[in-house]
Backbone as ProteinMPNN parsed JSONL, in Angstrom:
{"seq_chain_A": "MINIKDNLDKIKAQITQACQLNNRLVNSVQLLAVSKTKPIEDIEQAYQAGQHHFGENYLQEALEKVEHLSHLEEICWHYIGPIQSNKTKQIASHFSWVHSVDREKIALRLNDHRKDAINENESHLTPLNVCLQVNISEEKTKSGISPEQIFALAEVVNQCDNLTLRGLMAIPEKNANKAIYQEMSQLFSELKSRYVSVDTLSLGMSNDLAIAIEHDSTMVRIGTAIFGQRNNK", "coords_chain_A": {"N_chain_A": [[143.67, 60.581, 158.946], [146.935, 59.259, 159.353], [147.744, 56.853, 161.752], [150.544, 56.228, 163.194], [151.542, 54.746, 165.347], [149.48, 52.829, 165.755], [149.669, 51.506, 163.315], [152.236, 50.405, 163.503], [151.8, 48.641, 165.613], [150.028, 46.86, 164.376], [151.654, 45.718, 162.386], [153.586, 44.508, 163.996], [151.976, 42.623, 165.212], [151.407, 41.007, 163.024], [153.954, 40.009, 162.503], [154.375, 38.58, 164.857], [152.365, 36.638, 164.614], [153.207, 35.273, 162.295], [155.651, 34.259, 163.193], [154.808, 32.552, 165.257], [153.331, 30.677, 163.794], [155.373, 29.392, 162.534], [156.885, 28.285, 164.477], [158.83, 29.94, 165.653], [160.783, 32.164, 167.694], [159.393, 35.241, 168.711], [161.025, 37.451, 169.051], [163.027, 36.906, 167.284], [162.811, 38.118, 164.895], [163.375, 41.185, 163.487], [161.974, 44.415, 163.143], [162.35, 46.673, 160.576], [161.813, 49.924, 159.916], [160.982, 51.469, 157.002], [161.736, 54.527, 156.018], [162.05, 56.259, 153.914], [161.491, 59.163, 151.986], [159.698, 60.102, 153.825], [158.549, 62.506, 156.27], [160.47, 64.109, 158.899], [158.936, 64.365, 161.21], [157.221, 62.156, 161.159], [159.0, 60.063, 161.554], [159.883, 60.656, 164.116], [157.485, 60.241, 165.504], [157.198, 57.469, 165.161], [159.48, 56.613, 166.499], [158.936, 57.436, 169.122], [156.929, 55.674, 169.597], [158.277, 53.398, 170.021], [159.809, 52.325, 167.96], [162.98, 51.917, 166.722], [164.769, 51.388, 164.681], [165.565, 52.408, 161.446], [165.22, 52.561, 157.892], [166.795, 53.904, 155.04], [166.855, 55.093, 151.649], [167.714, 57.175, 150.008], [170.434, 59.195, 149.88], [171.069, 62.001, 150.397], [168.678, 63.015, 151.449], [168.492, 61.314, 153.639], [170.741, 62.047, 155.169], [170.039, 64.571, 156.099], [167.962, 63.864, 157.822], [169.32, 62.259, 159.677], [170.94, 64.172, 160.885], [169.02, 65.993, 161.968], [167.716, 64.387, 163.771], [169.493, 63.575, 165.641], [169.391, 63.814, 168.364], [167.921, 61.745, 169.34], [168.68, 59.176, 171.154], [168.765, 56.367, 170.865], [168.308, 55.792, 168.249], [168.75, 54.05, 165.185], [170.338, 53.87, 162.146], [169.862, 52.528, 158.921], [171.268, 51.951, 155.807], [169.773, 51.285, 152.798], [169.69, 51.508, 150.088], [170.826, 51.568, 146.569], [174.377, 51.79, 146.065], [176.646, 54.193, 145.13], [180.016, 54.901, 144.194], [180.836, 57.477, 144.97], [179.343, 57.938, 147.197], [180.17, 56.523, 149.351], [181.76, 57.52, 151.48], [180.121, 59.228, 153.052], [178.072, 57.465, 153.72], [179.47, 55.56, 155.209], [180.156, 57.103, 157.369], [177.804, 57.896, 158.66], [175.904, 55.913, 159.068], [174.772, 52.9, 160.713], [174.287, 50.435, 159.696], [174.567, 48.771, 156.535], [172.779, 47.546, 153.878], [173.138, 46.909, 151.257], [175.472, 46.127, 149.88], [177.232, 45.195, 147.067], [179.503, 44.916, 145.576], [183.02, 44.415, 145.383], [184.656, 46.678, 145.289], [183.035, 48.655, 146.477], [182.76, 47.636, 149.056], [185.427, 47.777, 149.984], [185.908, 50.52, 149.882], [183.986, 51.464, 151.71], [185.044, 50.298, 153.993], [187.544, 51.633, 154.278], [186.668, 54.3, 154.591], [185.104, 54.051, 156.871], [187.044, 53.463, 158.746], [188.384, 55.932, 158.819], [186.304, 57.499, 159.857], [185.897, 56.314, 162.352], [188.342, 56.882, 163.561], [188.12, 59.619, 163.76], [185.851, 59.911, 165.324], [186.039, 58.238, 167.598], [184.821, 57.604, 169.966], [182.21, 56.609, 169.768], [181.652, 55.179, 167.411], [181.482, 52.005, 165.81], [182.616, 49.047, 164.019], [181.161, 48.887, 160.745], [178.047, 47.448, 160.116], [177.31, 44.983, 157.756], [175.335, 43.813, 155.082], [175.118, 41.637, 152.32], [173.794, 42.333, 149.179], [171.621, 40.351, 147.358], [170.669, 39.504, 144.149], [168.24, 37.796, 143.825], [166.121, 37.059, 142.193], [167.085, 37.556, 139.729], [166.646, 39.982, 138.356], [166.896, 42.482, 135.925], [166.586, 45.147, 136.488], [167.296, 45.508, 139.087], [169.727, 45.911, 141.703], [172.52, 43.958, 142.948], [174.253, 40.891, 143.747], [174.848, 37.686, 142.181], [173.8, 34.441, 143.394], [176.047, 32.78, 143.152], [178.16, 34.476, 143.512], [178.266, 35.204, 146.113], [179.947, 34.114, 148.185], [182.595, 34.745, 147.606], [182.548, 37.563, 147.754], [181.707, 37.809, 150.379], [183.96, 36.916, 151.755], [185.751, 38.954, 151.191], [184.566, 41.109, 152.602], [184.668, 40.042, 155.165], [187.364, 40.119, 155.678], [187.839, 42.749, 156.147], [188.707, 45.121, 158.499], [187.101, 47.124, 159.506], [184.52, 46.573, 158.935], [181.667, 44.551, 159.604], [180.573, 41.472, 158.757], [177.277, 40.687, 158.417], [175.205, 39.375, 157.087], [172.726, 38.575, 154.602], [170.807, 40.342, 152.113], [167.79, 40.634, 150.282], [165.506, 41.344, 147.588], [162.967, 39.85, 146.499], [161.318, 39.232, 143.342], [158.035, 40.528, 142.57], [155.357, 38.551, 143.721], [156.909, 36.257, 143.807], [157.806, 32.791, 143.625], [157.763, 30.093, 146.075], [160.17, 28.764, 145.961], [162.179, 30.626, 145.542], [162.404, 31.906, 148.02], [163.125, 29.749, 149.554], [165.624, 29.238, 148.481], [167.02, 31.53, 149.279], [166.964, 31.144, 152.036], [168.537, 28.836, 152.251], [171.007, 29.764, 151.283], [171.593, 31.669, 153.212], [171.823, 30.028, 155.469], [174.078, 28.539, 154.765], [176.006, 30.568, 154.647], [176.019, 31.383, 157.311], [177.114, 29.13, 158.462], [179.716, 29.386, 157.772], [180.718, 31.79, 158.757], [181.0, 33.259, 161.885], [179.965, 35.695, 162.581], [177.683, 36.115, 161.128], [174.266, 36.637, 161.17], [171.953, 37.634, 160.123], [169.221, 37.817, 157.977], [167.947, 39.81, 155.762], [165.0, 40.143, 154.621], [161.885, 40.341, 153.06], [158.983, 42.331, 152.825], [156.182, 44.6, 153.007], [154.343, 43.141, 151.449], [155.2, 40.508, 151.427], [155.821, 39.57, 153.901], [155.023, 37.39, 155.593], [155.738, 34.986, 154.206], [158.448, 35.381, 154.004], [159.286, 35.32, 156.688], [158.589, 32.716, 157.225], [160.627, 31.502, 155.881], [162.979, 31.947, 157.285], [163.743, 34.654, 157.55], [165.253, 37.305, 159.355], [164.916, 39.952, 159.584], [162.574, 42.281, 158.634], [161.57, 44.626, 156.18], [159.666, 47.34, 156.308], [157.572, 49.78, 154.953], [155.295, 51.319, 153.637], [153.063, 50.199, 155.009], [153.432, 51.177, 157.509], [153.884, 53.998, 157.371], [152.156, 54.918, 155.428], [151.221, 55.648, 151.977], [153.963, 56.075, 149.758], [155.666, 59.173, 149.386], [156.106, 61.16, 146.442], [159.251, 61.095, 144.894]], "CA_chain_A": [[145.058, 60.803, 159.338], [147.632, 58.015, 159.641], [148.173, 56.632, 163.122], [151.758, 55.438, 163.024], [151.629, 53.774, 166.443], [148.56, 51.736, 165.452], [150.224, 50.748, 162.197], [153.341, 49.607, 164.036], [151.211, 47.548, 166.399], [149.465, 45.88, 163.434], [152.773, 44.997, 161.775], [154.176, 43.633, 165.025], [151.052, 41.5, 165.383], [151.62, 40.116, 161.873], [155.234, 39.336, 162.736], [154.136, 37.611, 165.934], [151.569, 35.534, 164.063], [154.058, 34.5, 161.382], [156.628, 33.535, 164.01], [154.117, 31.463, 165.95], [152.98, 29.655, 162.81], [156.585, 28.694, 162.105], [157.618, 27.864, 165.679], [159.981, 30.803, 165.859], [160.65, 33.164, 168.737], [158.979, 36.529, 168.153], [162.158, 38.395, 169.026], [164.016, 36.5, 166.284], [162.579, 38.927, 163.695], [163.415, 42.618, 163.782], [161.247, 45.292, 162.227], [163.05, 47.853, 160.068], [160.847, 50.867, 159.343], [161.551, 52.143, 155.83], [161.236, 55.889, 156.181], [162.427, 57.102, 152.772], [160.537, 60.189, 151.526], [158.791, 60.489, 154.904], [159.077, 63.641, 157.03], [161.1, 63.884, 160.204], [157.9, 64.235, 162.233], [156.736, 60.774, 161.139], [160.032, 59.222, 162.167], [159.816, 60.933, 165.552], [156.312, 59.539, 166.022], [157.513, 56.045, 165.213], [160.475, 56.435, 167.564], [158.248, 57.554, 170.412], [156.111, 54.466, 169.729], [159.164, 52.283, 170.32], [160.543, 51.863, 166.781], [164.275, 52.599, 166.748], [165.565, 51.09, 163.487], [164.973, 53.045, 160.27], [165.937, 52.335, 156.651], [166.741, 55.006, 154.074], [167.397, 54.802, 150.314], [168.223, 58.366, 149.325], [171.47, 59.629, 150.809], [170.988, 63.4, 150.839], [167.52, 63.092, 152.331], [168.815, 60.594, 154.871], [171.701, 62.814, 155.965], [169.286, 65.615, 156.797], [167.232, 63.222, 158.921], [170.302, 61.853, 160.685], [171.351, 65.373, 161.619], [167.907, 66.566, 162.724], [167.237, 63.459, 164.796], [170.651, 63.087, 166.398], [169.077, 63.839, 169.799], [167.268, 60.482, 169.701], [169.893, 58.437, 171.498], [168.744, 54.952, 170.496], [167.951, 55.62, 166.841], [169.752, 53.298, 164.424], [170.09, 54.116, 160.726], [170.262, 51.499, 157.971], [171.233, 52.376, 154.41], [169.259, 50.13, 152.063], [169.612, 51.836, 148.667], [172.021, 51.321, 145.755], [175.53, 52.571, 146.512], [177.621, 54.665, 144.157], [181.324, 55.094, 144.836], [180.974, 58.799, 145.578], [178.508, 58.012, 148.396], [180.643, 55.628, 150.406], [182.305, 58.229, 152.639], [179.038, 59.686, 153.912], [177.377, 56.289, 154.247], [180.321, 54.966, 156.245], [180.249, 58.011, 158.51], [176.529, 58.258, 159.276], [174.992, 54.783, 159.228], [175.247, 51.751, 161.49], [174.102, 49.254, 158.854], [174.404, 48.901, 155.088], [172.177, 46.299, 153.404], [173.151, 46.843, 149.793], [176.824, 45.964, 149.342], [177.19, 44.208, 145.976], [180.756, 44.954, 144.814], [184.235, 44.474, 146.197], [185.115, 48.073, 145.35], [182.213, 49.372, 147.454], [183.125, 47.126, 150.384], [186.745, 48.297, 150.367], [185.762, 51.962, 150.135], [183.283, 51.611, 152.989], [185.991, 49.943, 155.048], [188.509, 52.728, 154.441], [185.998, 55.488, 155.119], [184.695, 53.771, 158.255], [188.256, 53.621, 159.553], [188.581, 57.371, 159.017], [185.242, 57.998, 160.732], [186.168, 55.812, 163.708], [189.479, 57.642, 164.092], [187.666, 60.978, 164.072], [184.779, 59.87, 166.324], [186.266, 56.909, 168.146], [184.068, 57.373, 171.193], [180.915, 55.94, 169.614], [181.497, 54.381, 166.197], [181.996, 50.636, 165.774], [182.621, 48.596, 162.622], [179.895, 49.014, 160.02], [177.36, 46.181, 159.872], [177.125, 44.853, 156.311], [174.652, 42.707, 154.417], [175.347, 41.562, 150.877], [172.531, 42.3, 148.444], [171.553, 39.267, 146.388], [169.606, 39.655, 143.149], [167.814, 36.4, 143.831], [165.206, 36.812, 141.075], [167.83, 37.875, 138.501], [165.97, 41.076, 137.658], [167.854, 43.416, 135.349], [166.379, 46.491, 137.043], [167.695, 45.537, 140.494], [171.129, 45.705, 142.055], [172.763, 42.748, 143.708], [175.102, 39.846, 143.191], [174.221, 36.384, 141.977], [174.145, 33.515, 144.481], [177.393, 32.231, 142.959], [179.166, 35.482, 143.881], [178.124, 35.555, 147.537], [180.986, 33.705, 149.118], [183.809, 35.512, 147.313], [182.382, 38.905, 148.314], [181.655, 37.651, 151.835], [185.323, 36.817, 152.27], [186.32, 40.307, 151.131], [184.018, 41.872, 153.734], [185.158, 39.445, 156.408], [188.765, 40.513, 155.859], [187.896, 44.193, 156.412], [188.698, 45.359, 159.942], [186.117, 48.125, 159.904], [183.211, 46.072, 158.532], [181.247, 43.277, 160.193], [179.662, 40.738, 157.873], [176.118, 40.271, 159.198], [174.323, 38.456, 156.385], [172.264, 38.789, 153.24], [169.572, 41.078, 151.855], [167.246, 40.392, 148.945], [164.174, 41.844, 147.251], [162.429, 38.965, 145.457], [160.345, 39.822, 142.433], [156.658, 40.47, 143.051], [154.708, 37.238, 143.587], [157.908, 35.205, 143.609], [157.375, 31.507, 144.179], [158.4, 29.688, 147.323], [161.532, 28.295, 145.717], [163.08, 31.775, 145.699], [162.608, 32.102, 149.454], [163.873, 28.582, 150.02], [167.019, 29.416, 148.081], [167.622, 32.532, 150.17], [167.152, 30.496, 153.332], [169.675, 27.922, 152.156], [172.22, 30.574, 151.163], [171.816, 32.25, 154.536], [172.282, 28.954, 156.348], [175.462, 28.204, 154.408], [176.872, 31.677, 155.058], [176.129, 31.303, 158.773], [177.998, 28.028, 158.826], [181.099, 29.761, 157.46], [181.139, 33.0, 159.477], [180.288, 33.352, 163.168], [179.33, 37.007, 162.7], [176.477, 36.178, 160.3], [173.035, 36.358, 161.918], [170.887, 38.467, 159.578], [168.649, 37.671, 156.643], [167.065, 40.957, 155.548], [164.136, 39.601, 153.566], [160.462, 40.513, 153.337], [158.427, 43.675, 152.926], [154.767, 44.574, 153.381], [153.555, 42.162, 150.688], [155.698, 39.135, 151.544], [156.333, 39.42, 155.257], [154.77, 36.065, 156.161], [156.531, 33.951, 153.543], [159.849, 35.635, 154.343], [159.507, 34.796, 158.04], [158.531, 31.254, 157.091], [161.903, 31.046, 155.334], [164.115, 32.306, 158.149], [164.085, 36.072, 157.63], [165.448, 37.847, 160.703], [164.641, 41.388, 159.529], [161.641, 42.651, 157.575], [161.669, 46.049, 155.862], [158.275, 47.748, 156.095], [157.409, 51.222, 154.802], [153.927, 51.791, 153.39], [152.129, 49.743, 156.044], [153.658, 51.992, 158.711], [153.825, 55.443, 157.13], [151.234, 55.27, 154.346], [151.783, 55.639, 150.627], [155.217, 56.814, 149.591], [155.624, 60.466, 148.721], [156.892, 61.178, 145.212], [160.635, 61.544, 145.085]], "C_chain_A": [[145.708, 59.487, 159.776], [148.04, 57.965, 161.109], [149.362, 55.668, 163.082], [151.896, 54.39, 164.124], [150.714, 52.577, 166.186], [149.101, 50.86, 164.326], [151.387, 49.868, 162.642], [152.82, 48.412, 164.819], [150.654, 46.454, 165.484], [150.575, 45.055, 162.787], [153.411, 44.044, 162.776], [153.283, 42.421, 165.286], [151.203, 40.508, 164.235], [152.925, 39.337, 162.026], [155.07, 38.25, 163.79], [153.394, 36.39, 165.403], [152.419, 34.643, 163.164], [155.094, 33.687, 162.15], [155.978, 32.34, 164.703], [153.763, 30.336, 165.005], [154.179, 28.8, 162.409], [157.49, 28.303, 163.274], [158.92, 28.629, 165.881], [159.717, 31.757, 167.014], [160.306, 34.509, 168.102], [160.158, 37.489, 168.052], [163.265, 37.978, 168.064], [163.858, 37.274, 164.978], [162.518, 40.393, 164.087], [162.665, 43.395, 162.713], [162.114, 46.495, 161.872], [162.027, 48.742, 159.382], [161.504, 51.636, 158.203], [160.929, 53.534, 155.729], [161.602, 56.813, 155.032], [161.23, 57.932, 152.318], [159.593, 60.657, 152.626], [159.404, 61.605, 155.748], [159.637, 63.234, 158.384], [160.059, 63.651, 161.295], [157.351, 62.809, 162.303], [157.729, 59.829, 161.808], [160.034, 59.422, 163.68], [158.622, 60.228, 166.194], [156.586, 58.046, 166.168], [158.502, 55.744, 166.338], [159.804, 56.475, 168.936], [157.342, 56.346, 170.663], [156.97, 53.212, 169.928], [159.956, 51.732, 169.153], [161.856, 52.63, 166.673], [165.134, 52.366, 165.508], [164.844, 51.596, 162.237], [165.866, 52.839, 159.046], [165.717, 53.463, 155.661], [167.418, 54.606, 152.768], [168.128, 55.97, 149.683], [169.162, 59.119, 150.264], [171.278, 61.053, 151.297], [169.816, 63.607, 151.786], [167.832, 62.451, 153.674], [169.755, 61.395, 155.756], [171.024, 63.943, 156.727], [168.545, 65.042, 157.997], [168.182, 62.82, 160.047], [170.707, 63.048, 161.532], [170.234, 65.897, 162.517], [167.464, 65.683, 163.89], [168.37, 62.896, 165.656], [170.408, 63.091, 167.91], [168.383, 62.565, 170.267], [168.357, 59.433, 169.913], [169.913, 57.002, 170.978], [168.377, 54.72, 169.027], [169.106, 54.947, 166.102], [169.397, 53.388, 162.944], [170.684, 53.008, 159.859], [170.201, 52.092, 156.567], [170.869, 51.17, 153.561], [169.175, 50.37, 150.552], [170.875, 51.462, 147.91], [173.15, 52.265, 146.159], [176.432, 52.902, 145.334], [178.916, 54.986, 144.898], [181.435, 56.436, 145.555], [180.104, 58.976, 146.829], [179.103, 57.267, 149.589], [181.161, 56.361, 151.641], [181.193, 58.642, 153.595], [178.246, 58.53, 154.498], [178.18, 55.691, 155.397], [180.364, 55.814, 157.51], [178.955, 58.146, 159.291], [175.567, 57.106, 159.525], [175.625, 53.693, 160.084], [175.207, 50.467, 160.67], [174.07, 49.661, 157.381], [173.928, 47.551, 154.562], [172.478, 46.007, 151.943], [174.549, 46.783, 149.188], [176.797, 44.861, 148.281], [178.443, 44.224, 145.1], [181.933, 45.028, 145.772], [184.705, 45.922, 146.365], [184.345, 48.853, 146.412], [182.573, 48.928, 148.866], [184.446, 47.734, 150.858], [186.682, 49.794, 150.653], [185.027, 52.215, 151.45], [184.225, 51.306, 154.152], [186.968, 51.08, 155.331], [187.857, 53.953, 155.071], [185.504, 55.269, 156.548], [185.886, 53.906, 159.192], [188.51, 55.092, 159.853], [187.557, 57.921, 160.0], [185.457, 57.552, 162.174], [187.312, 56.585, 164.339], [189.07, 59.051, 164.502], [186.65, 60.994, 165.215], [184.852, 58.569, 167.114], [185.434, 56.607, 169.387], [182.795, 56.568, 170.974], [180.777, 55.052, 168.377], [182.155, 53.018, 166.346], [182.062, 50.211, 164.312], [181.218, 48.599, 162.018], [179.309, 47.631, 159.751], [176.96, 46.086, 158.399], [176.317, 43.611, 155.957], [174.969, 42.779, 152.93], [174.004, 41.477, 150.178], [172.603, 41.256, 147.339], [170.388, 39.518, 145.439], [169.033, 38.262, 142.886], [166.87, 36.068, 142.684], [165.817, 37.163, 139.722], [167.119, 38.942, 137.67], [166.997, 42.1, 137.182], [167.751, 44.809, 135.948], [166.84, 46.605, 138.492], [169.189, 45.311, 140.651], [171.276, 44.357, 142.743], [173.63, 41.752, 142.97], [174.29, 38.575, 142.966], [174.572, 35.489, 143.159], [175.571, 32.983, 144.377], [178.486, 33.196, 143.414], [179.197, 35.77, 145.385], [179.396, 35.283, 148.329], [182.329, 34.386, 148.853], [183.707, 36.914, 147.914], [182.324, 38.843, 149.84], [183.061, 37.594, 152.424], [186.031, 38.167, 152.228], [185.861, 41.121, 152.337], [184.579, 41.341, 155.048], [186.598, 39.838, 156.713], [188.931, 41.991, 156.198], [187.733, 44.464, 157.9], [187.576, 46.275, 160.398], [184.709, 47.813, 159.405], [182.933, 44.784, 159.302], [180.243, 42.632, 159.26], [178.506, 40.197, 158.702], [175.188, 39.324, 158.44], [173.975, 38.887, 154.98], [170.994, 39.626, 153.211], [169.106, 40.744, 150.452], [165.861, 41.003, 148.831], [163.633, 40.936, 146.146], [161.443, 39.702, 144.562], [158.934, 39.663, 143.003], [156.044, 39.109, 142.731], [155.697, 36.12, 143.279], [157.427, 33.897, 144.232], [158.236, 31.117, 145.374], [159.848, 29.276, 147.135], [162.561, 29.41, 145.885], [163.413, 31.986, 147.171], [163.382, 30.934, 150.053], [165.351, 28.713, 149.676], [167.716, 30.436, 148.97], [167.883, 31.93, 151.548], [168.375, 29.591, 153.323], [171.002, 28.677, 152.062], [172.597, 31.201, 152.504], [172.377, 31.204, 155.493], [173.74, 28.598, 156.053], [176.423, 29.305, 154.833], [177.072, 31.667, 156.57], [177.111, 30.215, 159.196], [179.466, 28.373, 158.607], [181.611, 30.915, 158.316], [180.321, 33.169, 160.748], [179.559, 34.677, 163.325], [177.987, 37.074, 161.982], [175.249, 35.743, 161.104], [171.806, 37.021, 161.303], [170.515, 38.07, 158.152], [167.596, 38.762, 156.496], [166.193, 40.642, 154.34], [162.688, 39.797, 153.985], [160.077, 41.966, 153.51], [156.932, 43.533, 153.213], [154.009, 43.43, 152.712], [154.028, 40.723, 150.829], [156.285, 38.839, 152.919], [156.205, 37.982, 155.766], [155.639, 34.989, 155.534], [158.02, 34.139, 153.829], [160.173, 35.081, 155.729], [159.458, 33.274, 158.044], [159.872, 30.697, 156.631], [163.092, 31.75, 155.983], [164.556, 33.763, 158.113], [164.252, 36.492, 159.087], [165.178, 39.348, 160.753], [163.724, 41.676, 158.349], [161.636, 44.167, 157.429], [160.279, 46.552, 155.452], [158.183, 49.277, 156.03], [155.969, 51.652, 154.741], [152.968, 51.409, 154.502], [152.305, 50.491, 157.359], [153.334, 53.455, 158.45], [152.801, 55.864, 156.08], [151.954, 55.289, 153.012], [153.007, 56.541, 150.539], [154.988, 58.143, 148.906], [156.486, 60.401, 147.458], [158.27, 61.728, 145.482], [161.127, 62.211, 143.816]], "O_chain_A": [[145.091, 58.696, 160.49], [148.609, 58.919, 161.639], [149.194, 54.456, 162.953], [152.323, 53.267, 163.859], [151.127, 51.433, 166.378], [149.005, 49.634, 164.375], [151.508, 48.721, 162.209], [153.341, 47.304, 164.698], [150.789, 45.266, 165.777], [150.453, 43.837, 162.655], [153.738, 42.906, 162.439], [153.777, 41.325, 165.55], [151.135, 39.298, 164.45], [152.987, 38.148, 161.713], [155.568, 37.136, 163.629], [153.752, 35.251, 165.706], [152.362, 33.416, 163.256], [155.378, 32.545, 161.789], [156.542, 31.246, 164.726], [153.878, 29.164, 165.364], [154.033, 27.648, 162.002], [158.677, 28.029, 163.103], [159.956, 28.062, 166.226], [158.571, 32.116, 167.284], [160.869, 34.871, 167.069], [160.274, 38.245, 167.087], [164.32, 38.61, 168.022], [164.662, 37.118, 164.059], [161.703, 40.79, 164.92], [162.721, 43.065, 161.528], [162.555, 47.24, 162.748], [161.438, 48.35, 158.375], [162.47, 52.369, 158.417], [159.753, 53.686, 155.398], [161.478, 58.031, 155.159], [160.1, 57.446, 152.278], [158.761, 61.532, 152.382], [160.621, 61.657, 155.928], [159.323, 62.176, 158.928], [160.268, 62.84, 162.197], [157.05, 62.313, 163.388], [157.342, 58.913, 162.534], [160.172, 58.46, 164.436], [158.733, 59.684, 167.293], [156.243, 57.438, 167.182], [158.371, 54.742, 167.041], [160.08, 55.642, 169.798], [157.026, 56.033, 171.811], [156.447, 52.1, 169.994], [160.705, 50.769, 169.32], [161.852, 53.855, 166.547], [166.124, 53.069, 165.303], [163.683, 51.268, 161.994], [167.091, 52.927, 159.132], [164.591, 53.922, 155.465], [168.414, 53.883, 152.765], [169.063, 55.774, 148.906], [168.744, 59.618, 151.309], [171.321, 61.294, 152.504], [169.942, 64.291, 152.802], [167.476, 62.987, 154.724], [169.582, 61.42, 156.975], [171.388, 64.238, 157.866], [168.504, 65.658, 159.062], [167.881, 63.018, 161.224], [170.805, 62.945, 162.755], [170.465, 66.209, 163.685], [166.905, 66.172, 164.872], [168.213, 61.867, 166.313], [171.141, 62.44, 168.654], [168.269, 62.332, 171.471], [168.887, 58.875, 168.952], [170.985, 56.476, 170.68], [168.162, 53.581, 168.612], [170.277, 55.232, 166.355], [168.292, 53.026, 162.539], [171.834, 52.605, 160.031], [169.185, 52.673, 156.183], [171.56, 50.152, 153.59], [168.65, 49.531, 149.82], [171.879, 51.085, 148.515], [172.903, 53.406, 146.549], [176.917, 52.014, 144.633], [178.901, 55.303, 146.087], [182.051, 56.529, 146.618], [180.123, 60.038, 147.451], [178.596, 57.371, 150.707], [181.009, 55.857, 152.754], [181.301, 58.436, 154.804], [177.795, 58.6, 155.641], [177.62, 55.355, 156.44], [180.585, 55.292, 158.602], [178.992, 58.48, 160.475], [174.515, 57.305, 160.133], [176.848, 53.578, 160.169], [175.978, 49.537, 160.906], [173.608, 50.746, 157.031], [174.586, 46.532, 154.769], [172.103, 44.947, 151.442], [174.785, 47.325, 148.109], [176.389, 43.733, 148.559], [178.461, 43.629, 144.022], [181.843, 45.634, 146.84], [185.102, 46.331, 147.456], [184.937, 49.626, 147.165], [182.679, 49.756, 149.77], [184.559, 48.157, 152.008], [187.341, 50.277, 151.575], [185.418, 53.094, 152.218], [184.195, 51.988, 155.176], [187.19, 51.444, 156.485], [188.421, 54.57, 155.975], [185.489, 56.205, 157.348], [185.748, 54.408, 160.307], [188.813, 55.461, 160.988], [187.897, 58.717, 160.875], [185.228, 58.321, 163.107], [187.26, 56.91, 165.525], [189.598, 59.609, 165.464], [186.583, 61.955, 165.982], [183.846, 57.879, 167.281], [185.357, 55.454, 169.809], [182.333, 55.901, 171.899], [179.854, 54.24, 168.315], [183.234, 52.889, 166.926], [181.603, 50.953, 163.443], [180.227, 48.346, 162.703], [179.989, 46.752, 159.222], [176.343, 47.004, 157.859], [176.574, 42.514, 156.455], [175.074, 43.865, 152.359], [173.166, 40.648, 150.534], [173.507, 41.266, 146.503], [169.255, 39.719, 145.875], [169.31, 37.642, 141.859], [166.817, 34.92, 142.243], [165.148, 37.078, 138.692], [167.004, 38.826, 136.45], [167.86, 42.528, 137.948], [168.718, 45.57, 135.921], [166.781, 47.691, 139.071], [169.826, 44.623, 139.854], [170.289, 43.701, 143.077], [173.729, 41.767, 141.743], [173.19, 38.418, 143.495], [175.549, 35.754, 143.859], [176.229, 32.76, 145.393], [179.614, 32.777, 143.672], [180.064, 36.502, 145.862], [179.864, 36.151, 149.067], [183.116, 34.583, 149.779], [184.664, 37.402, 148.514], [182.839, 39.734, 150.515], [183.314, 38.168, 153.483], [186.817, 38.49, 153.12], [186.676, 41.748, 153.014], [184.925, 42.117, 155.938], [187.002, 39.884, 157.875], [190.037, 42.438, 156.503], [186.728, 44.076, 158.496], [187.147, 46.21, 161.55], [183.82, 48.664, 159.442], [183.851, 44.024, 159.612], [179.177, 43.192, 159.005], [178.704, 39.358, 159.581], [174.459, 38.551, 159.061], [174.785, 39.474, 154.262], [170.207, 39.62, 154.158], [169.918, 40.587, 149.54], [165.141, 41.161, 149.818], [163.827, 41.23, 144.966], [160.813, 40.674, 144.979], [158.677, 38.774, 143.815], [156.19, 38.586, 141.626], [155.37, 35.16, 142.581], [156.725, 33.902, 145.243], [159.277, 31.715, 145.646], [160.663, 29.421, 148.046], [163.685, 29.162, 146.32], [164.569, 32.218, 147.525], [164.198, 31.119, 150.956], [166.22, 28.35, 150.469], [168.863, 30.238, 149.37], [168.924, 32.191, 152.151], [169.155, 29.58, 154.275], [171.994, 28.287, 152.679], [173.77, 31.253, 152.875], [173.312, 31.485, 156.243], [174.535, 28.383, 156.968], [177.52, 29.027, 155.318], [178.176, 31.916, 157.052], [177.845, 30.371, 160.172], [180.353, 27.739, 159.179], [182.811, 31.009, 158.573], [179.092, 33.215, 160.698], [178.627, 34.775, 164.123], [177.222, 38.011, 162.211], [175.199, 34.637, 161.643], [170.727, 36.979, 161.893], [171.358, 37.998, 157.258], [166.495, 38.655, 157.035], [166.593, 40.845, 153.194], [162.302, 39.467, 155.106], [160.729, 42.729, 154.224], [156.473, 42.464, 153.617], [153.135, 42.817, 153.327], [153.332, 39.803, 150.398], [157.139, 37.966, 153.071], [157.16, 37.423, 156.304], [156.216, 34.166, 156.244], [158.769, 33.164, 153.888], [161.211, 34.448, 155.922], [160.2, 32.624, 158.78], [160.219, 29.56, 156.949], [164.07, 32.099, 155.322], [165.641, 34.082, 158.599], [163.478, 36.077, 159.949], [165.204, 39.951, 161.825], [164.051, 41.357, 157.206], [161.692, 44.899, 158.416], [159.785, 46.222, 154.374], [158.65, 49.977, 156.928], [155.461, 52.276, 155.672], [152.137, 52.225, 154.901], [151.431, 50.447, 158.224], [152.599, 54.08, 159.214], [152.602, 57.06, 155.867], [153.144, 54.986, 152.927], [153.074, 57.607, 151.151], [154.209, 58.236, 147.958], [157.478, 59.673, 147.413], [158.433, 62.707, 146.21], [162.27, 62.663, 143.759]]}, "name": "protein", "num_of_chains": 1, "seq": "MINIKDNLDKIKAQITQACQLNNRLVNSVQLLAVSKTKPIEDIEQAYQAGQHHFGENYLQEALEKVEHLSHLEEICWHYIGPIQSNKTKQIASHFSWVHSVDREKIALRLNDHRKDAINENESHLTPLNVCLQVNISEEKTKSGISPEQIFALAEVVNQCDNLTLRGLMAIPEKNANKAIYQEMSQLFSELKSRYVSVDTLSLGMSNDLAIAIEHDSTMVRIGTAIFGQRNNK"}
């Protein structure tokens, strides 16, 4: 039987080790638990073990979890999957973070829908935290903008009153070489120099956590190493 608390402790130890090796503060890297396809009970276990940030890819499944776990006051939901136009209203209403913005149209729709959600629930909603997804390995099967498109889209997001530009997200190809991570680090550094709100590089998963932290990742997205093998979707 999977011990989620033990798994979280192991991942945190890996993060600590990677930070120490690269002379970084341990608290400079946040752990995002990727809970897609996992049952509500697993998320509750992780929450009770101190994990409060969770990433979801599948909207309908995520909405059920958000509703069932609304009693967990400090839980924070991140949407990390591809975004279709017809999903923007629900994403803007139910998530605190979106990591996968890759089109101006999506950014503008999220902004409009977040405004509506804030007006309806103004007591607790703040502007939506946004990362731009970069297809850094130029894979045809993955979403994301090219590095050359980052700064034009960043300016669109920055002009949106109901969005906060937080940084970049990328999923490098498996066994990507160091140059890919170096490029993401450089792009992140340049974006930070242009926008004071930028502080997040969402980079690194179970198989590349260490190299991502070596190259300035501030948020690693870990699923299998916490919850076990993914359930079929």
